[in-house]
N, CA, C and O atoms as a GROMACS GRO file, in nm:
protein
  460
    1MET      N    1   0.082  -0.118   0.000
    1MET     CA    2   0.000   0.000   0.000
    1MET      C    3   0.087   0.126   0.000
    1MET      O    4   0.053   0.224  -0.066
    2LYS      N    5   0.199   0.125   0.073
    2LYS     CA    6   0.286   0.241   0.078
    2LYS      C    7   0.348   0.273  -0.057
    2LYS      O    8   0.375   0.390  -0.086
    3ASP      N    9   0.371   0.171  -0.140
    3ASP     CA   10   0.433   0.195  -0.271
    3ASP      C   11   0.346   0.283  -0.360
    3ASP      O   12   0.396   0.348  -0.451
    4ASP      N   13   0.216   0.285  -0.335
    4ASP     CA   14   0.127   0.368  -0.415
    4ASP      C   15   0.139   0.516  -0.378
    4ASP      O   16   0.095   0.602  -0.455
    5LEU      N   17   0.197   0.546  -0.265
    5LEU     CA   18   0.205   0.684  -0.217
    5LEU      C   19   0.348   0.735  -0.226
    5LEU      O   20   0.414   0.753  -0.124
    6LYS      N   21   0.396   0.760  -0.344
    6LYS     CA   22   0.534   0.805  -0.365
    6LYS      C   23   0.542   0.956  -0.386
    6LYS      O   24   0.637   1.004  -0.447
    7GLY      N   25   0.445   1.030  -0.337
    7GLY     CA   26   0.450   1.175  -0.351
    7GLY      C   27   0.390   1.225  -0.480
    7GLY      O   28   0.402   1.343  -0.512
    8GLU      N   29   0.327   1.139  -0.555
    8GLU     CA   30   0.266   1.183  -0.679
    8GLU      C   31   0.150   1.276  -0.647
    8GLU      O   32   0.069   1.248  -0.558
    9GLY      N   33   0.144   1.386  -0.718
    9GLY     CA   34   0.038   1.481  -0.697
    9GLY      C   35   0.064   1.576  -0.580
    9GLY      O   36  -0.022   1.658  -0.547
   10VAL      N   37   0.181   1.567  -0.518
   10VAL     CA   38   0.214   1.656  -0.408
   10VAL      C   39   0.284   1.779  -0.466
   10VAL      O   40   0.383   1.768  -0.538
   11GLU      N   41   0.232   1.895  -0.433
   11GLU     CA   42   0.292   2.020  -0.479
   11GLU      C   43   0.370   2.082  -0.364
   11GLU      O   44   0.317   2.097  -0.254
   12ILE      N   45   0.496   2.117  -0.388
   12ILE     CA   46   0.580   2.178  -0.287
   12ILE      C   47   0.593   2.326  -0.322
   12ILE      O   48   0.636   2.361  -0.431
   13SER      N   49   0.556   2.412  -0.229
   13SER     CA   50   0.556   2.556  -0.255
   13SER      C   51   0.699   2.610  -0.267
   13SER      O   52   0.794   2.552  -0.215
   14ARG      N   53   0.710   2.721  -0.336
   14ARG     CA   54   0.841   2.786  -0.348
   14ARG      C   55   0.888   2.835  -0.212
   14ARG      O   56   1.008   2.838  -0.184
   15GLU      N   57   0.793   2.874  -0.126
   15GLU     CA   58   0.829   2.916   0.010
   15GLU      C   59   0.896   2.802   0.086
   15GLU      O   60   0.995   2.823   0.156
   16ALA      N   61   0.841   2.682   0.072
   16ALA     CA   62   0.897   2.566   0.141
   16ALA      C   63   1.037   2.535   0.088
   16ALA      O   64   1.128   2.507   0.166
   17VAL      N   65   1.055   2.539  -0.043
   17VAL     CA   66   1.186   2.513  -0.102
   17VAL      C   67   1.286   2.619  -0.056
   17VAL      O   68   1.400   2.586  -0.023
   18ALA      N   69   1.245   2.745  -0.054
   18ALA     CA   70   1.333   2.853  -0.010
   18ALA      C   71   1.372   2.834   0.137
   18ALA      O   72   1.487   2.856   0.174
   19THR      N   73   1.276   2.794   0.219
   19THR     CA   74   1.304   2.771   0.361
   19THR      C   75   1.403   2.658   0.380
   19THR      O   76   1.495   2.669   0.461
   20LEU      N   77   1.386   2.549   0.306
   20LEU     CA   78   1.480   2.436   0.313
   20LEU      C   79   1.620   2.478   0.270
   20LEU      O   80   1.719   2.444   0.335
   21ALA      N   81   1.627   2.553   0.160
   21ALA     CA   82   1.757   2.599   0.110
   21ALA      C   83   1.825   2.691   0.210
   21ALA      O   84   1.946   2.682   0.231
   22ALA      N   85   1.748   2.780   0.272
   22ALA     CA   86   1.804   2.872   0.372
   22ALA      C   87   1.854   2.795   0.495
   22ALA      O   88   1.958   2.829   0.551
   23GLN      N   89   1.781   2.693   0.536
   23GLN     CA   90   1.824   2.610   0.649
   23GLN      C   91   1.957   2.543   0.618
   23GLN      O   92   2.049   2.544   0.700
   24ALA      N   93   1.968   2.485   0.499
   24ALA     CA   94   2.091   2.416   0.461
   24ALA      C   95   2.208   2.513   0.453
   24ALA      O   96   2.318   2.483   0.502
   25ALA      N   97   2.186   2.628   0.392
   25ALA     CA   98   2.294   2.726   0.377
   25ALA      C   99   2.339   2.780   0.512
   25ALA      O  100   2.459   2.796   0.536
   26SER      N  101   2.245   2.807   0.600
   26SER     CA  102   2.276   2.863   0.732
   26SER      C  103   2.355   2.766   0.819
   26SER      O  104   2.424   2.808   0.912
   27ALA      N  105   2.345   2.637   0.790
   27ALA     CA  106   2.416   2.535   0.868
   27ALA      C  107   2.564   2.524   0.831
   27ALA      O  108   2.641   2.458   0.901
   28VAL      N  109   2.604   2.587   0.722
   28VAL     CA  110   2.744   2.580   0.678
   28VAL      C  111   2.827   2.679   0.762
   28VAL      O  112   2.793   2.797   0.768
   29PRO      N  113   2.935   2.632   0.825
   29PRO     CA  114   3.020   2.722   0.903
   29PRO      C  115   3.074   2.835   0.816
   29PRO      O  116   3.123   2.812   0.706
   30GLY      N  117   3.063   2.958   0.867
   30GLY     CA  118   3.108   3.075   0.792
   30GLY      C  119   2.994   3.156   0.736
   30GLY      O  120   3.013   3.270   0.695
   31VAL      N  121   2.873   3.099   0.734
   31VAL     CA  122   2.755   3.172   0.688
   31VAL      C  123   2.693   3.240   0.809
   31VAL      O  124   2.656   3.174   0.906
   32ALA      N  125   2.681   3.372   0.803
   32ALA     CA  126   2.620   3.448   0.912
   32ALA      C  127   2.468   3.446   0.898
   32ALA      O  128   2.396   3.433   0.998
   33ALA      N  129   2.417   3.460   0.774
   33ALA     CA  130   2.272   3.461   0.752
   33ALA      C  131   2.242   3.452   0.603
   33ALA      O  132   2.325   3.486   0.519
   34CYS      N  133   2.123   3.405   0.573
   34CYS     CA  134   2.070   3.411   0.437
   34CYS      C  135   1.987   3.537   0.429
   34CYS      O  136   1.889   3.552   0.502
   35GLN      N  137   2.025   3.626   0.342
   35GLN     CA  138   1.949   3.750   0.328
   35GLN      C  139   1.986   3.818   0.198
   35GLN      O  140   2.095   3.800   0.144
   36GLN      N  141   1.893   3.895   0.150
   36GLN     CA  142   1.917   3.975   0.031
   36GLN      C  143   1.917   4.121   0.073
   36GLN      O  144   1.835   4.161   0.156
   37LYS      N  145   2.007   4.200   0.017
   37LYS     CA  146   2.011   4.342   0.052
   37LYS      C  147   1.876   4.406   0.023
   37LYS      O  148   1.805   4.362  -0.068
   38THR      N  149   1.842   4.507   0.098
   38THR     CA  150   1.712   4.573   0.085
   38THR      C  151   1.688   4.625  -0.056
   38THR      O  152   1.579   4.608  -0.110
   39VAL      N  153   1.788   4.688  -0.115
   39VAL     CA  154   1.774   4.741  -0.252
   39VAL      C  155   1.747   4.628  -0.350
   39VAL      O  156   1.661   4.641  -0.437
   40GLU      N  157   1.820   4.518  -0.337
   40GLU     CA  158   1.801   4.404  -0.425
   40GLU      C  159   1.663   4.342  -0.404
   40GLU      O  160   1.600   4.295  -0.499
   41SER      N  161   1.616   4.341  -0.280
   41SER     CA  162   1.486   4.286  -0.249
   41SER      C  163   1.376   4.365  -0.318
   41SER      O  164   1.282   4.308  -0.373
   42ILE      N  165   1.388   4.497  -0.316
   42ILE     CA  166   1.289   4.582  -0.383
   42ILE      C  167   1.295   4.560  -0.533
   42ILE      O  168   1.191   4.553  -0.599
   43THR      N  169   1.415   4.550  -0.588
   43THR     CA  170   1.431   4.525  -0.732
   43THR      C  171   1.367   4.393  -0.771
   43THR      O  172   1.302   4.384  -0.876
   44SER      N  173   1.384   4.290  -0.689
   44SER     CA  174   1.323   4.159  -0.716
   44SER      C  175   1.172   4.168  -0.721
   44SER      O  176   1.107   4.104  -0.804
   45ARG      N  177   1.115   4.248  -0.632
   45ARG     CA  178   0.969   4.265  -0.631
   45ARG      C  179   0.921   4.334  -0.756
   45ARG      O  180   0.819   4.295  -0.814
   46VAL      N  181   0.994   4.437  -0.799
   46VAL     CA  182   0.957   4.509  -0.921
   46VAL      C  183   0.965   4.415  -1.042
   46VAL      O  184   0.879   4.419  -1.130
   47LYS      N  185   1.068   4.332  -1.046
   47LYS     CA  186   1.085   4.237  -1.156
   47LYS      C  187   0.994   4.116  -1.143
   47LYS      O  188   0.989   4.031  -1.232
   48ARG      N  189   0.919   4.107  -1.031
   48ARG     CA  190   0.830   3.995  -1.002
   48ARG      C  191   0.905   3.862  -0.987
   48ARG      O  192   0.855   3.756  -1.025
   49GLU      N  193   1.024   3.871  -0.932
   49GLU     CA  194   1.100   3.751  -0.901
   49GLU      C  195   1.060   3.704  -0.762
   49GLU      O  196   1.026   3.786  -0.676
   50PHE      N  197   1.064   3.574  -0.739
   50PHE     CA  198   1.027   3.520  -0.610
   50PHE      C  199   1.151   3.500  -0.525
   50PHE      O  200   1.235   3.416  -0.556
   51VAL      N  201   1.161   3.577  -0.417
   51VAL     CA  202   1.272   3.563  -0.323
   51VAL      C  203   1.211   3.553  -0.183
   51VAL      O  204   1.132   3.638  -0.142
   52HIS      N  205   1.250   3.447  -0.110
   52HIS     CA  206   1.198   3.424   0.024
   52HIS      C  207   1.314   3.378   0.112
   52HIS      O  208   1.387   3.286   0.074
   53LYS      N  209   1.330   3.440   0.227
   53LYS     CA  210   1.436   3.405   0.322
   53LYS      C  211   1.575   3.409   0.258
   53LYS      O  212   1.663   3.330   0.293
   54GLY      N  213   1.594   3.502   0.163
   54GLY     CA  214   1.724   3.516   0.100
   54GLY      C  215   1.753   3.413  -0.008
   54GLY      O  216   1.869   3.394  -0.046
   55VAL      N  217   1.649   3.346  -0.058
   55VAL     CA  218   1.666   3.245  -0.163
   55VAL      C  219   1.568   3.273  -0.276
   55VAL      O  220   1.448   3.283  -0.254
   56LYS      N  221   1.621   3.287  -0.396
   56LYS     CA  222   1.537   3.303  -0.516
   56LYS      C  223   1.511   3.164  -0.573
   56LYS      O  224   1.605   3.086  -0.594
   57VAL      N  225   1.385   3.133  -0.597
   57VAL     CA  226   1.346   3.000  -0.644
   57VAL      C  227   1.281   3.013  -0.781
   57VAL      O  228   1.184   3.086  -0.799
   58GLU      N  229   1.335   2.940  -0.877
   58GLU     CA  230   1.274   2.930  -1.009
   58GLU      C  231   1.252   2.782  -1.037
   58GLU      O  232   1.338   2.698  -1.008
   59ARG      N  233   1.138   2.751  -1.095
   59ARG     CA  234   1.110   2.611  -1.130
   59ARG      C  235   1.082   2.603  -1.279
   59ARG      O  236   0.994   2.671  -1.331
   60GLU      N  237   1.160   2.519  -1.347
   60GLU     CA  238   1.146   2.500  -1.491
   60GLU      C  239   1.156   2.352  -1.523
   60GLU      O  240   1.247   2.284  -1.475
   61ASP      N  241   1.065   2.304  -1.602
   61ASP     CA  242   1.068   2.165  -1.650
   61ASP      C  243   1.086   2.064  -1.536
   61ASP      O  244   1.159   1.966  -1.550
   62GLY      N  245   1.019   2.089  -1.424
   62GLY     CA  246   1.022   1.992  -1.315
   62GLY      C  247   1.147   1.994  -1.229
   62GLY      O  248   1.167   1.903  -1.148
   63SER      N  249   1.233   2.096  -1.244
   63SER     CA  250   1.352   2.106  -1.161
   63SER      C  251   1.366   2.249  -1.110
   63SER      O  252   1.303   2.341  -1.163
   64TYR      N  253   1.449   2.268  -1.009
   64TYR     CA  254   1.468   2.398  -0.948
   64TYR      C  255   1.599   2.462  -0.989
   64TYR      O  256   1.698   2.393  -1.015
   65ARG      N  257   1.597   2.594  -0.995
   65ARG     CA  258   1.718   2.676  -1.005
   65ARG      C  259   1.711   2.771  -0.887
   65ARG      O  260   1.613   2.845  -0.873
   66LEU      N  261   1.812   2.769  -0.802
   66LEU     CA  262   1.811   2.848  -0.680
   66LEU      C  263   1.925   2.948  -0.679
   66LEU      O  264   2.035   2.919  -0.726
   67SER      N  265   1.898   3.066  -0.626
   67SER     CA  266   2.002   3.165  -0.598
   67SER      C  267   1.995   3.192  -0.449
   67SER      O  268   1.890   3.230  -0.397
   68VAL      N  269   2.107   3.172  -0.380
   68VAL     CA  270   2.114   3.187  -0.235
   68VAL      C  271   2.197   3.312  -0.205
   68VAL      O  272   2.314   3.319  -0.242
   69TYR      N  273   2.136   3.409  -0.137
   69TYR     CA  274   2.201   3.534  -0.104
   69TYR      C  275   2.248   3.528   0.041
   69TYR      O  276   2.169   3.501   0.132
   70LEU      N  277   2.378   3.553   0.063
   70LEU     CA  278   2.437   3.530   0.195
   70LEU      C  279   2.510   3.651   0.251
   70LEU      O  280   2.567   3.732   0.178
   71ARG      N  281   2.505   3.660   0.384
   71ARG     CA  282   2.596   3.745   0.461
   71ARG      C  283   2.692   3.646   0.526
   71ARG      O  284   2.648   3.554   0.595
   72VAL      N  285   2.820   3.664   0.506
   72VAL     CA  286   2.918   3.566   0.555
   72VAL      C  287   3.008   3.628   0.662
   72VAL      O  288   3.018   3.750   0.674
   73CYS      N  289   3.072   3.543   0.737
   73CYS     CA  290   3.164   3.586   0.841
   73CYS      C  291   3.297   3.631   0.780
   73CYS      O  292   3.343   3.573   0.681
   74TYR      N  293   3.356   3.732   0.838
   74TYR     CA  294   3.485   3.782   0.793
   74TYR      C  295   3.592   3.674   0.805
   74TYR      O  296   3.597   3.602   0.905
   75GLY      N  297   3.676   3.664   0.705
   75GLY     CA  298   3.792   3.575   0.712
   75GLY      C  299   3.773   3.438   0.650
   75GLY      O  300   3.868   3.361   0.642
   76VAL      N  301   3.652   3.404   0.607
   76VAL     CA  302   3.631   3.272   0.546
   76VAL      C  303   3.679   3.274   0.401
   76VAL      O  304   3.679   3.378   0.336
   77ASN      N  305   3.719   3.158   0.353
   77ASN     CA  306   3.759   3.144   0.213
   77ASN      C  307   3.631   3.142   0.129
   77ASN      O  308   3.555   3.045   0.134
   78LEU      N  309   3.608   3.248   0.054
   78LEU     CA  310   3.480   3.264  -0.017
   78LEU      C  311   3.454   3.157  -0.123
   78LEU      O  312   3.343   3.105  -0.129
   79PRO      N  313   3.552   3.122  -0.208
   79PRO     CA  314   3.524   3.017  -0.307
   79PRO      C  315   3.489   2.883  -0.242
   79PRO      O  316   3.397   2.813  -0.286
   80SER      N  317   3.561   2.847  -0.136
   80SER     CA  318   3.532   2.720  -0.066
   80SER      C  319   3.395   2.724  -0.001
   80SER      O  320   3.320   2.627  -0.006
   81LEU      N  321   3.363   2.836   0.060
   81LEU     CA  322   3.233   2.852   0.125
   81LEU      C  323   3.121   2.842   0.023
   81LEU      O  324   3.022   2.772   0.046
   82ALA      N  325   3.136   2.911  -0.089
   82ALA     CA  326   3.032   2.907  -0.193
   82ALA      C  327   3.011   2.766  -0.246
   82ALA      O  328   2.898   2.723  -0.266
   83TYR      N  329   3.120   2.694  -0.267
   83TYR     CA  330   3.110   2.556  -0.314
   83TYR      C  331   3.036   2.469  -0.212
   83TYR      O  332   2.948   2.391  -0.249
   84GLU      N  333   3.072   2.483  -0.085
   84GLU     CA  334   3.011   2.402   0.020
   84GLU      C  335   2.862   2.435   0.036
   84GLU      O  336   2.780   2.345   0.055
   85VAL      N  337   2.827   2.563   0.029
   85VAL     CA  338   2.686   2.603   0.039
   85VAL      C  339   2.607   2.545  -0.078
   85VAL      O  340   2.499   2.489  -0.058
   86ALA      N  341   2.660   2.557  -0.199
   86ALA     CA  342   2.590   2.505  -0.316
   86ALA      C  343   2.567   2.354  -0.305
   86ALA      O  344   2.459   2.304  -0.336
   87ARG      N  345   2.670   2.283  -0.261
   87ARG     CA  346   2.659   2.138  -0.247
   87ARG      C  347   2.556   2.099  -0.141
   87ARG      O  348   2.472   2.012  -0.164
   88LYS      N  349   2.562   2.165  -0.025
   88LYS     CA  350   2.470   2.133   0.085
   88LYS      C  351   2.326   2.166   0.048
   88LYS      O  352   2.235   2.088   0.076
   89VAL      N  353   2.306   2.280  -0.014
   89VAL     CA  354   2.170   2.321  -0.053
   89VAL      C  355   2.113   2.222  -0.153
   89VAL      O  356   1.999   2.178  -0.139
   90LYS      N  357   2.191   2.187  -0.253
   90LYS     CA  358   2.145   2.092  -0.356
   90LYS      C  359   2.108   1.958  -0.293
   90LYS      O  360   1.999   1.905  -0.316
   91ASP      N  361   2.198   1.903  -0.213
   91ASP     CA  362   2.174   1.772  -0.150
   91ASP      C  363   2.052   1.776  -0.057
   91ASP      O  364   1.971   1.684  -0.058
   92TYR      N  365   2.041   1.882   0.022
   92TYR     CA  366   1.932   1.892   0.120
   92TYR      C  367   1.796   1.906   0.052
   92TYR      O  368   1.702   1.835   0.086
   93VAL      N  369   1.787   1.996  -0.044
   93VAL     CA  370   1.659   2.019  -0.113
   93VAL      C  371   1.619   1.895  -0.194
   93VAL      O  372   1.503   1.853  -0.190
   94GLU      N  373   1.713   1.838  -0.267
   94GLU     CA  374   1.682   1.717  -0.344
   94GLU      C  375   1.642   1.602  -0.253
   94GLU      O  376   1.550   1.526  -0.285
   95GLY      N  377   1.710   1.588  -0.140
   95GLY     CA  378   1.681   1.478  -0.048
   95GLY      C  379   1.543   1.487   0.014
   95GLY      O  380   1.478   1.385   0.036
   96LEU      N  381   1.498   1.609   0.042
   96LEU     CA  382   1.369   1.625   0.108
   96LEU      C  383   1.251   1.642   0.012
   96LEU      O  384   1.137   1.612   0.048
   97THR      N  385   1.277   1.690  -0.108
   97THR     CA  386   1.166   1.714  -0.202
   97THR      C  387   1.160   1.612  -0.314
   97THR      O  388   1.056   1.597  -0.379
   98GLU      N  389   1.269   1.540  -0.338
   98GLU     CA  390   1.281   1.446  -0.448
   98GLU      C  391   1.258   1.512  -0.584
   98GLU      O  392   1.214   1.448  -0.679
   99VAL      N  393   1.290   1.643  -0.592
   99VAL     CA  394   1.287   1.716  -0.718
   99VAL      C  395   1.430   1.761  -0.747
   99VAL      O  396   1.500   1.806  -0.656
  100ALA      N  397   1.473   1.749  -0.871
  100ALA     CA  398   1.610   1.784  -0.909
  100ALA      C  399   1.637   1.933  -0.891
  100ALA      O  400   1.551   2.017  -0.918
  101VAL      N  401   1.758   1.963  -0.846
  101VAL     CA  402   1.806   2.100  -0.840
  101VAL      C  403   1.916   2.111  -0.946
  101VAL      O  404   2.025   2.056  -0.929
  102ASP      N  405   1.886   2.181  -1.054
  102ASP     CA  406   1.982   2.192  -1.164
  102ASP      C  407   2.098   2.286  -1.133
  102ASP      O  408   2.210   2.263  -1.176
  103GLU      N  409   2.068   2.392  -1.058
  103GLU     CA  410   2.172   2.492  -1.036
  103GLU      C  411   2.150   2.560  -0.901
  103GLU      O  412   2.036   2.589  -0.864
  104VAL      N  413   2.258   2.584  -0.830
  104VAL     CA  414   2.254   2.665  -0.708
  104VAL      C  415   2.358   2.775  -0.726
  104VAL      O  416   2.478   2.749  -0.727
  105GLU      N  417   2.310   2.897  -0.739
  105GLU     CA  418   2.398   3.013  -0.749
  105GLU      C  419   2.414   3.070  -0.609
  105GLU      O  420   2.315   3.092  -0.539
  106VAL      N  421   2.537   3.095  -0.568
  106VAL     CA  422   2.565   3.152  -0.437
  106VAL      C  423   2.612   3.296  -0.458
  106VAL      O  424   2.709   3.322  -0.529
  107VAL      N  425   2.541   3.389  -0.394
  107VAL     CA  426   2.572   3.531  -0.406
  107VAL      C  427   2.611   3.583  -0.268
  107VAL      O  428   2.530   3.581  -0.176
  108ILE      N  429   2.736   3.629  -0.256
  108ILE     CA  430   2.783   3.686  -0.130
  108ILE      C  431   2.739   3.833  -0.130
  108ILE      O  432   2.792   3.915  -0.205
  109GLU      N  433   2.643   3.864  -0.046
  109GLU     CA  434   2.586   3.999  -0.040
  109GLU      C  435   2.664   4.090   0.054
  109GLU      O  436   2.674   4.210   0.030
  110ASP      N  437   2.718   4.032   0.162
  110ASP     CA  438   2.780   4.115   0.263
  110ASP      C  439   2.876   4.030   0.346
  110ASP      O  440   2.864   3.908   0.351
  111VAL      N  441   2.971   4.097   0.408
  111VAL     CA  442   3.065   4.031   0.499
  111VAL      C  443   3.045   4.092   0.636
  111VAL      O  444   3.051   4.214   0.653
  112GLU      N  445   3.023   4.005   0.735
  112GLU     CA  446   3.002   4.050   0.873
  112GLU      C  447   3.137   4.066   0.939
  112GLU      O  448   3.212   3.969   0.954
  113MET      N  449   3.168   4.187   0.979
  113MET     CA  450   3.295   4.215   1.042
  113MET      C  451   3.292   4.171   1.189
  113MET      O  452   3.188   4.178   1.253
  114PRO      N  453   3.406   4.126   1.241
  114PRO     CA  454   3.411   4.087   1.382
  114PRO      C  455   3.395   4.210   1.472
  114PRO      O  456   3.426   4.323   1.433
  115ASP      N  457   3.345   4.186   1.593
  115ASP     CA  458   3.326   4.297   1.689
  115ASP      C  459   3.456   4.352   1.740
  115ASP      O  460   3.456   4.445   1.820
   0.00000   0.00000   0.00000
């Protein structure tokens, strides 16, 4: 009986996907927060792009394209951090939604300076 219930007909909202992606990104050491700058957030609204919790979600042909906007801690290796965030976000979202993630773009919006 369980084999008949493989998630067919289940719709996953973009908000849910964005929340999952933000959770995965925030768990990577060196990430201070998932967020988009205020100016960029307003621009996204004008362009009618969907951005939630610092993650832009696009769905095409049954797969996701994500852009993750981050504030990172000072002193981290940015290329390594971006690679790790992209990998974790892809694995986490695919694992929980069973929908392919074709691309994860990591955008470093800000660097948090130490106190």
